[in-house]
C-alpha positions in Angstrom: 83.7 81.3 131.8 84.0 77.8 131.3 80.4 75.9 131.7 80.3 72.3 131.4 78.5 69.0 132.8 80.7 67.0 135.1 79.7 63.2 135.7 81.8 60.7 137.9 81.7 57.1 137.2 81.9 55.1 140.5 81.8 51.1 141.4 84.2 48.4 142.2 86.8 46.8 140.1 85.4 45.6 136.8 82.0 47.0 137.2 82.5 48.6 133.9 83.5 52.4 134.9 86.3 52.4 131.9 84.2 50.9 129.8 81.2 53.2 130.0 83.1 56.2 130.0 84.7 55.1 126.6 81.3 54.2 124.8 79.8 57.4 125.9 83.0 59.2 124.3 82.3 57.3 121.2 78.6 57.9 121.3 78.8 61.9 121.8 82.2 62.7 120.6 82.5 66.1 122.5 83.6 64.2 125.7 86.8 64.2 128.0 87.4 61.4 130.2 89.7 62.3 133.1 91.1 58.9 134.3 93.7 57.4 136.7 95.6 59.1 139.2 99.1 57.9 137.8 98.4 60.6 135.2 98.6 63.4 138.1 102.2 64.4 139.0 101.6 64.0 142.4 101.1 60.4 142.2 104.1 58.2 142.3 105.5 56.7 139.1 105.3 53.2 139.7 103.8 50.2 138.1 102.6 46.6 138.7 104.2 44.9 141.9 105.8 48.1 142.7 102.9 50.4 142.9 101.0 47.5 144.7 103.7 47.3 147.3 103.6 51.2 147.8 99.8 51.3 148.1 99.4 48.3 150.6 102.7 47.5 152.3 105.5 49.9 152.1 106.2 53.6 153.8 103.8 55.3 156.3 100.2 54.6 155.7 99.4 58.4 156.6 101.6 59.4 153.7 99.8 56.9 151.2 96.4 58.4 152.1 97.7 62.0 151.8 99.3 61.2 148.2 96.1 60.0 147.0 94.5 62.7 148.3 96.7 65.2 146.8 96.4 63.6 143.5 92.6 63.4 143.5 93.1 67.3 144.5 95.1 67.9 141.4 93.2 65.9 139.3 90.0 68.0 140.2 92.0 71.4 139.1 92.6 69.8 136.1 89.4 68.7 135.2 87.6 72.3 136.1 90.1 73.9 133.4 88.8 71.4 130.7 87.3 73.3 127.7 84.6 70.2 126.7 80.9 70.4 127.4 81.0 67.0 129.1 83.6 65.8 131.2 83.4 62.1 132.6 85.6 61.4 135.9 86.6 57.9 136.7 85.8 58.1 140.2 84.4 61.0 142.2 85.1 62.3 145.4 82.5 59.9 147.4 84.2 57.0 145.8 87.7 58.1 146.9 86.6 58.4 150.4 85.9 55.1 150.4 89.1 54.2 148.7 90.8 56.0 151.3 89.1 54.4 154.2 89.4 50.8 152.4 93.2 51.7 151.8 94.0 52.2 155.6 92.0 49.3 157.0 93.8 47.2 154.6 97.4 48.5 155.5 96.4 48.4 159.1 94.6 45.6 159.7 91.8 47.7 161.3 87.8 47.8 160.9 86.6 50.1 158.6 84.9 52.3 161.4 88.4 52.8 163.0 89.8 53.5 159.2 86.9 56.1 158.7 87.8 57.9 161.9 91.7 58.0 161.0 91.2 59.3 157.5 89.2 62.2 158.8 92.0 63.1 160.9 94.4 62.7 158.5 92.8 64.6 156.0 90.7 67.2 158.1 91.9 70.1 155.9 93.5 68.9 152.9 90.4 67.6 150.4 89.6 69.8 147.6 86.3 68.8 146.2 85.3 68.3 142.6 81.9 69.7 141.9 80.3 67.2 139.7 76.8 67.4 138.2 75.9 63.6 138.9 77.7 60.9 140.8 77.0 57.5 138.9 77.2 54.1 141.0 77.6 50.9 139.0 76.1 48.6 141.5 77.1 44.7 141.6 77.8 41.9 143.8 81.0 41.3 145.2 82.5 38.5 143.2 86.1 36.9 142.7 88.1 40.2 142.3 91.7 38.7 143.1 94.5 39.8 140.9 95.2 36.8 138.5 98.0 34.5 140.0 100.9 34.3 137.7 101.7 37.8 136.9 105.1 38.8 137.6 105.9 39.2 141.2 102.5 38.6 142.6 101.7 35.8 144.8 99.0 34.5 146.9 99.7 36.9 149.9 98.8 39.7 147.2 95.7 37.9 146.0 94.5 37.6 149.7 95.4 41.4 150.5 94.0 42.8 147.4 90.7 40.8 147.9 90.4 42.1 151.6 90.8 45.5 150.1 88.1 44.8 147.5 85.9 43.6 150.2 86.3 46.8 152.6 86.1 49.0 149.3 82.7 47.4 148.6 81.3 47.9 152.5 82.5 51.3 152.3 80.7 52.2 149.0 77.4 50.3 150.4 77.6 52.6 153.5 77.7 55.8 151.0 75.2 54.5 148.4 72.7 57.4 149.6 75.5 60.0 148.5 75.5 58.6 144.7 72.8 60.5 142.6 72.2 57.7 140.1 72.5 53.9 140.6 72.6 51.5 137.8 72.4 47.8 137.8 75.9 46.5 136.4 74.5 43.2 135.8 72.6 44.7 132.4 73.8 44.5 129.2 76.6 47.0 128.4 74.3 48.8 125.7 71.3 49.0 128.3 73.6 50.4 131.0 74.9 53.0 128.5 71.3 53.8 127.4 70.6 54.7 131.1 74.0 56.9 131.3 73.2 58.4 128.6 69.7 59.7 130.0 71.6 60.5 132.9 73.9 62.8 130.8 71.4 64.8 128.7 69.3 65.1 131.8 72.0 67.1 133.5 73.6 68.9 130.6 69.6 70.2 130.1 69.9 71.2 133.8 73.1 73.0 133.8 71.7 75.1 130.9 70.0 78.4 131.8 67.2 79.2 129.6 65.9 82.4 131.2 66.4 84.6 128.3 64.6 82.2 125.9 60.9 82.8 126.1 59.5 80.6 123.1 61.0 78.7 120.3 59.1 77.3 117.2 60.7 74.9 115.4 59.7 74.3 111.7 59.7 70.7 110.3 58.4 69.0 106.9 59.5 67.4 103.9 61.2 69.6 100.9 59.2 72.4 99.6 56.2 72.1 102.1 56.6 76.0 102.9 58.4 76.0 106.3 60.7 78.8 105.9 57.7 81.2 104.4 55.6 80.3 107.6 58.8 80.9 109.6 59.1 84.4 108.0 55.5 85.0 108.7 55.8 84.6 112.3 58.9 86.7 112.3 57.2 89.7 110.3 53.9 89.4 112.2 54.6 88.3 115.6 58.4 89.8 116.3 60.0 86.5 116.3 63.8 86.2 115.3 64.4 83.3 112.5 67.4 81.2 113.0 69.1 78.6 111.3 70.2 75.4 113.3 73.2 75.0 111.2 74.5 78.3 112.3 74.6 76.9 115.9 75.9 73.4 115.2 78.7 74.8 113.1 79.4 77.2 116.1 79.6 74.0 118.3 81.8 72.3 116.1 84.0 75.3 115.6 84.3 76.0 119.5 85.5 72.6 120.2 87.4 72.0 117.2 85.2 68.5 116.3 84.0 67.3 113.0 82.6 63.9 113.6 79.2 63.1 114.2 77.6 63.5 117.7 74.8 62.0 119.1 71.5 63.8 118.4 69.8 64.2 121.6 73.7 65.2 122.9 73.8 67.9 120.0 70.3 69.1 120.9 71.6 69.4 124.4 74.6 71.5 123.2 72.3 73.8 120.7 70.1 74.8 123.7 73.4 75.9 125.3 74.6 78.2 122.4 71.0 79.3 121.8 70.6 80.3 125.3 74.1 82.0 125.3 72.7 83.7 122.1 69.5 84.9 123.7 71.7 86.5 126.7 73.6 88.7 124.5 70.5 89.9 122.4 68.3 90.0 125.5 65.7 92.3 123.5 64.7 89.0 121.5 63.6 86.3 123.3 61.4 84.6 120.6 62.7 82.4 118.0 62.1 80.2 115.2 64.1 77.7 114.1 64.3 75.7 110.7 64.5 73.0 109.3 64.0 70.2 112.2 65.1 66.9 110.4 66.5 64.5 113.0 64.0 63.1 115.1 66.1 62.3 118.4 67.5 66.0 118.0 64.2 67.4 117.8 63.2 65.0 120.8 66.3 66.5 122.6 65.2 69.9 122.1 61.5 69.1 123.5 63.0 67.7 126.5 65.7 70.8 126.9 63.3 73.4 126.5 60.3 71.9 127.9 56.9 74.3 127.0 59.0 76.8 125.7 59.4 74.9 122.7 56.8 74.2 120.1 57.0 72.0 117.0 55.3 73.0 113.9 54.7 70.2 111.1 53.8 71.5 107.6 52.2 69.5 105.5 51.9 69.8 101.9 50.8 67.6 99.5 53.7 66.0 96.9 52.0 67.6 93.5 52.4 71.0 95.1 55.8 70.6 96.4 57.0 69.3 92.9 55.6 72.2 91.5 56.8 75.0 93.6 60.3 73.3 93.2 60.0 73.3 89.5 59.3 77.1 89.6 61.9 78.0 91.8 64.6 75.9 90.2 63.2 76.6 86.4 63.3 72.6 85.9 60.6 70.4 84.2 58.1 68.9 86.6 59.6 65.3 86.0 63.1 66.7 87.2 61.6 68.4 90.1 59.8 65.2 91.1 63.1 63.2 90.8 65.2 65.7 93.2 61.9 65.8 95.6 61.9 62.1 95.6 65.6 62.0 96.5 65.2 64.5 99.1 62.2 63.2 101.0 64.0 59.6 100.9 67.1 61.6 103.0 64.7 63.2 105.3 62.5 60.4 106.2 65.6 58.3 106.8 66.9 61.0 109.3 63.4 60.5 111.1 61.0 63.8 109.6 57.9 61.2 109.5 58.4 60.4 113.5 58.6 64.1 113.7 54.9 64.6 112.6 53.9 62.2 115.0 55.1 64.2 117.9 54.5 67.5 116.6 52.3 70.3 119.0 50.7 71.6 115.6 50.0 70.2 112.4 49.7 73.1 109.4 48.2 72.1 106.4 49.6 74.3 103.5 47.9 73.0 100.7 45.3 75.7 100.5 46.0 79.9 99.9 48.7 81.1 102.1 46.4 83.3 104.2 44.7 80.0 105.4 48.1 78.9 106.2 48.7 82.0 108.4 45.3 81.7 110.3 46.6 78.5 111.2 49.9 79.6 112.5 48.1 82.2 114.4 45.5 80.0 115.9 47.2 76.9 116.6 51.0 77.9 117.0 51.3 81.7 118.1 48.4 82.3 120.5 47.9 78.4 121.1 44.3 76.7 122.1 42.2 75.4 124.5 40.2 72.1 124.3 36.7 72.5 126.2 34.5 69.6 125.9 32.1 70.2 128.7 28.8 71.4 128.3 26.0 73.0 130.3 22.1 72.4 129.1 20.0 75.3 129.2 17.9 74.3 132.3 21.1 74.4 134.4 21.6 78.2 133.6 19.3 78.9 136.2 17.5 81.5 134.2 14.1 83.0 135.1 11.0 81.0 133.4 10.5 83.3 130.4 14.4 83.7 129.7 14.8 80.1 129.7 11.7 79.5 127.3 13.3 81.9 124.8 17.2 80.7 125.2 15.5 77.0 124.5 13.5 78.5 121.3 16.3 80.7 120.0 18.8 77.6 120.2 16.7 75.0 119.0 15.8 77.2 115.6 19.7 77.8 114.9 20.8 74.3 115.4 17.9 73.2 113.2 18.9 75.7 110.6 22.7 75.6 110.8 23.3 72.0 111.5 26.7 70.6 111.0 27.9 74.0 110.2 27.2 75.6 113.8 30.4 74.8 116.0 29.6 76.6 119.1 26.8 78.3 121.0 27.8 79.9 124.6 25.5 82.2 126.6 27.6 85.0 127.8 26.6 88.1 129.9 24.7 87.6 132.9 22.7 84.7 131.3 26.0 82.9 130.9 26.8 83.4 134.7 23.4 82.7 136.1 23.0 86.4 137.1 20.1 87.6 135.3 18.5 90.7 136.3 14.9 90.4 135.2 13.5 93.4 133.6 17.1 94.5 132.4 19.2 91.9 131.4 19.2 90.5 127.8 20.4 87.3 126.4 23.6 87.4 124.7 24.9 84.6 122.5 28.5 83.8 121.1 28.1 81.8 118.0 30.8 79.9 115.7 29.5 78.8 112.6 30.7 78.5 108.8 28.8 79.0 105.9 28.0 82.1 103.7 27.3 85.6 105.7 24.2 86.2 104.2 22.8 82.9 104.7 23.9 82.5 108.2 22.9 85.9 109.1 19.8 85.2 107.8 18.9 81.9 110.0 20.2 83.7 112.9 18.0 86.9 112.5 15.1 84.6 111.8 15.7 82.9 115.5 16.4 85.9 117.5 13.5 88.4 115.6 10.6 87.4 117.3 11.8 86.3 120.7 9.8 87.2 124.1 13.3 88.5 125.6 15.8 90.8 123.5 18.6 88.5 122.2 21.9 89.9 121.0 24.4 87.7 119.1 28.2 87.6 118.3 28.8 85.4 115.4 32.4 84.4 114.0 33.4 81.9 111.2 35.3 78.9 112.4 38.5 80.5 110.7 37.9 83.9 112.6 37.6 82.3 115.8 40.3 79.6 115.9 42.7 82.3 114.7 42.1 84.7 117.4 40.6 87.5 115.4 38.0 88.6 117.5 36.8 91.8 119.2 37.7 92.9 122.7 34.5 91.6 124.4 35.0 88.0 123.1 38.5 88.1 124.5 36.9 88.8 128.0 34.6 85.8 127.2 37.3 83.5 126.3 39.0 84.1 129.4 35.8 83.3 131.5 35.4 80.0 129.1 38.9 79.4 130.2 38.3 79.6 134.0 35.1 77.9 133.6 33.0 80.5 134.7 31.0 80.1 131.2 30.3 76.8 129.8 29.0 76.1 126.0 25.5 75.2 125.2 27.1 73.2 122.1 30.7 72.8 121.0 32.0 70.9 118.2 34.8 68.5 118.9 37.1 69.8 116.3 36.7 73.5 117.3 39.6 74.9 118.5 39.4 77.6 121.4 41.7 80.3 121.2 44.1 80.8 124.4 44.6 84.5 124.0 47.1 86.1 126.6 45.5 88.7 129.0 48.1 91.0 127.8 46.5 90.8 124.3 43.2 91.7 126.1 44.5 94.5 128.1 45.9 95.9 124.9 42.5 96.0 123.3 40.7 97.3 126.1 43.4 100.0 126.1 42.6 101.1 122.5 38.9 100.8 122.9 38.4 102.7 126.0 38.5 106.4 124.2 35.7 104.6 122.1 33.7 103.9 124.9 34.3 107.3 126.6 32.9 109.5 123.6 30.2 107.2 122.8 28.8 107.8 126.8 29.6 111.5 126.0 27.5 111.4 123.1 24.6 109.9 124.4 24.8 112.7 127.0 24.3 115.7 124.4 20.7 115.4 124.2 18.8 114.9 127.5 15.7 114.1 125.7 17.1 110.8 124.3 19.3 109.9 127.1 19.1 106.1 127.5 19.9 105.1 131.3 19.9 101.7 130.3 22.7 101.9 127.3 24.5 104.6 129.6 24.8 102.0 132.4 26.1 99.0 130.1 28.7 101.6 128.6 29.6 102.8 132.2 29.9 99.1 133.3 32.3 98.5 130.1 34.6 101.4 131.0 35.0 100.3 134.8 35.8 96.8 133.5 38.3 98.1 130.8 40.2 100.3 133.7 40.1 97.5 135.9 41.9 95.2 133.3 44.5 97.3 133.1 45.1 96.2 136.8 44.9 92.8 136.1 41.6 92.7 137.7 39.1 90.6 135.5 35.3 91.4 136.9 32.0 89.6 136.0 28.5 91.1 136.3 27.4 94.6 137.0 27.4 94.5 140.9 31.0 93.0 140.9 32.1 95.7 138.5 31.0 98.5 140.6 32.1 97.5 143.7 35.3 96.6 142.5 35.9 99.6 140.8 35.1 101.8 144.0 37.3 99.7 145.9 40.2 100.5 143.5 39.1 104.3 142.9 37.4 105.5 146.1 38.2 109.1 144.9 35.9 108.7 141.8 32.8 110.8 142.2 29.7 108.3 143.1 27.4 106.9 140.2 24.2 104.8 140.6 24.6 101.3 140.3 22.7 99.2 138.1 20.2 97.9 141.4 19.9 101.5 142.1 18.6 102.3 138.8 16.3 99.5 138.8 14.6 101.0 142.3 14.2 104.2 140.7 16.9 107.1 140.2 15.7 110.2 138.8 17.0 110.8 135.2 18.4 114.3 135.6 20.5 113.2 138.5 21.8 110.2 136.5 22.7 112.4 133.7 24.8 114.6 135.7 26.5 111.4 137.7 27.7 110.2 134.1 28.9 113.6 133.1 31.1 113.6 136.6 32.4 110.1 136.0 33.3 111.0 132.4 35.5 114.0 133.8 36.9 111.5 136.4 38.1 109.1 133.9 39.4 111.6 131.1 41.5 113.2 133.7 42.8 110.3 135.3 43.5 107.8 132.7 
């Protein structure tokens, strides 16, 4: 099946239709121009004065209009069978409707309105419409459009007749102005008009292509020996992406259309995405791709415009010294020779616009350190993505009971004082972060991101929490761990609450990236850890003497959350978790809520409830 983009160019004579069609062909290469009707078999083989007389003077007006329409129909059939990604048609169906009416009004010396009615009767079932993707109208004031006197066979009467036709055509076109998809001011310069037309062409080509089989595309750019291929291979190995080379598809395009010349980069990008979409449809089990190497700015920008949010640009930044050394080792040459080669390649790539790609990249990967550090950047910045959270919430605005607020203030101030610039994030999680503290039951829980030596950091944090009036639990990550998404399942849950605004940090550094972990990964983590929670609860029930209802209630709440997570239900707090769980699983044996436990529940009875709850979960999940 031929899939192409068809654009019609419309306007009065001398509005620039032919010029713009030829410029677009020169600019984009793979363009077929479907021109005048005299190339069609249905159109009379006449020229000059003979053609003029046939069109305006001789014969039957109905026959002339029908012949024009038959030639337009023939041209539509011809155009629909062309193997070219872009077809530019000189005048589309909307304009030819105007031509039919203007021709009839001129020949019969009747009003345009009368001619329109006559045309509808003459051609009521004889028109075959060409499906176009855009109909462009070059708007201009009607000026002197007369045939130049002195041409063989033409006289002043011909001049006047043709002038009347042009006025009729102008009026007919203006009445159809809203039928054109794009209107371009023909008084602009030729190049300005062509740039606007190019934008229309690229936009329509991108709209024609179905990207449904493409999930994600990561494009890698950077100077020579910056490590693009190694990082693309890491994404393929660790995240299941398929590595693709740009050259494979550009060669395919040139072979498919038997074309070897240079093509406009943005136009080539649209064709590239079209072929990539075909490839993805044929290999439906893939969907995620890396492409390398991005060198041309216009090509890269074209990919971004065509693929939208499905495309991310990763620019790999590596110092010249390291690139020279890598190249020397790879080629077995001296460092001075390697430096000469690298300089030459850099000049070539910069001439294509690589440095400009750096400015529009979604992520910048610093590849100067050990490769594992680059992998962490890939995970956090590219694969998982990240959120920007700048708002904070002061401790008093957490709506905590007095003793909890006092404890939190002391702990946070101590941690901030000790860690100083090594502290990147403090967030109250759990019931305290939601403002739902249950006095006498709830602890305070902190999520902390910091840098520094583990032993020193832990000593500082332990000093801050050990003497606190209220028990304070902490979850601590290094900046690299956190940004790369290497966090436990509970933190994955808290990240979603940060994302939806349920939790707000007390402190967050501007440079900290919050990993955007997909809900699927959270659900996967919960599925893996659910058995551990169940077995942990069962072990706590072995010895009734040591049975701790507080610990059991927290574990049961987490089990409920993990089970609900599989149903895409993200719940918060003990009460909501308990109620949502029993709304979803009404057949589960009842178990006392935290509120019930606070008001007094027999320990023996609660132990039995826990055992029955485990049996239900194990049997059903």
